[in-house]
C-alpha positions in Angstrom: -4.9 8.7 -16.9 -4.1 10.9 -14.0 -0.5 11.2 -13.1 -1.9 9.9 -9.4 -3.3 6.6 -10.8 0.1 5.8 -11.9 1.3 6.1 -9.3 -0.8 4.3 -7.5 -1.2 1.7 -9.8 2.6 1.3 -10.1 3.0 0.8 -6.0 0.1 -1.8 -6.3 2.2 -3.7 -8.3 5.4 -3.5 -6.9 3.6 -4.3 -2.7 2.2 -7.3 -4.8 5.9 -8.3 -6.1 6.9 -8.1 -2.1 4.1 -9.8 -0.7 4.4 -12.5 -3.3 7.7 -12.8 -1.4 6.4 -12.9 1.9 4.2 -15.9 1.3 6.4 -17.7 -0.9 9.0 -17.3 2.6 11.5 -15.5 1.1 11.9 -12.9 3.9 15.4 -12.0 3.3 14.3 -10.8 -0.8 10.6 -9.5 0.6 12.4 -7.3 3.3 14.9 -5.3 0.9 11.9 -4.9 -1.9 9.4 -3.7 1.4 13.0 -1.4 1.3 12.3 0.6 -1.9 8.2 0.0 -1.3 7.9 2.4 1.3 9.2 5.3 -0.4 6.6 4.2 -2.9 3.9 3.9 -0.7 4.8 7.5 0.4 4.3 8.8 -2.9 0.8 6.7 -3.5 0.0 8.7 -0.1 0.7 12.0 -1.3 -1.1 10.7 -4.9 -4.5 9.6 -3.3 -4.9 12.9 -0.4 -3.6 15.0 -3.6 -6.8 13.4 -5.6 -9.1 14.0 -2.6 -7.8 18.0 -2.6 -8.6 17.9 -6.3 -11.9 16.2 -6.3 -14.4 16.9 -3.6 -16.7 13.5 -4.3 -13.8 11.5 -3.8 -14.1 8.9 -1.0 -11.2 8.3 1.4 -11.0 6.7 4.8 -8.0 8.1 5.7 -7.8 6.4 9.4 -8.6 2.8 7.4 -5.1 3.7 5.5 -3.1 4.8 8.6 -4.2 2.2 10.9 -3.3 -0.3 8.1 -0.2 0.9 8.0 0.3 1.3 11.6 -0.2 -2.7 12.3 1.7 -3.4 9.4 4.6 -1.6 10.8 3.9 -3.1 14.5 4.0 -6.8 12.7 7.1 -5.5 11.3 9.0 -4.1 14.1 7.5 -7.5 15.9 9.0 -9.9 13.3 5.6 -11.4 11.7 6.3 -11.4 8.4 3.2 -13.8 8.1 1.2 -11.0 9.9 2.5 -8.3 8.3 2.1 -9.6 4.2 -1.6 -10.1 5.6 -2.5 -6.3 6.7 -0.7 -5.2 3.4 -3.0 -7.6 1.3 -5.9 -7.6 3.0 -6.1 -4.7 4.7 -4.2 -1.7 3.1 -3.7 -3.1 -1.3 -7.5 -4.4 -1.0 -8.5 -0.7 -0.4 -6.5 0.7 -2.5 -7.7 -1.3 -5.5 -11.0 0.0 -4.3 -9.7 3.2 -4.7 -8.1 2.9 -8.0 -11.6 2.3 -9.4 -12.6 5.8 -8.3 -9.6 7.4 -10.2 -9.5 8.6 -13.3 
């Protein structure tokens, strides 16, 4: 297993735990965990870009990732935690899971 895949898998797990807290309406705990997970998201993005640089056949829609994160941050700033969780779950996280299937 590549180091990049491991970083991305760990991020997926931690993000899912955070989203579960949002969906359980435990916003305080979710926001605290999100603060930690944001650093991991940056590491996962770096891992994706590194993997792409090393593998010409790896297809990465950078605009999809950045648009999802931009929309998520807008929802966070607006205080709409349900929308934030939905964007991260159904746009960002699902795409990460698609990408992880391509990484050895």
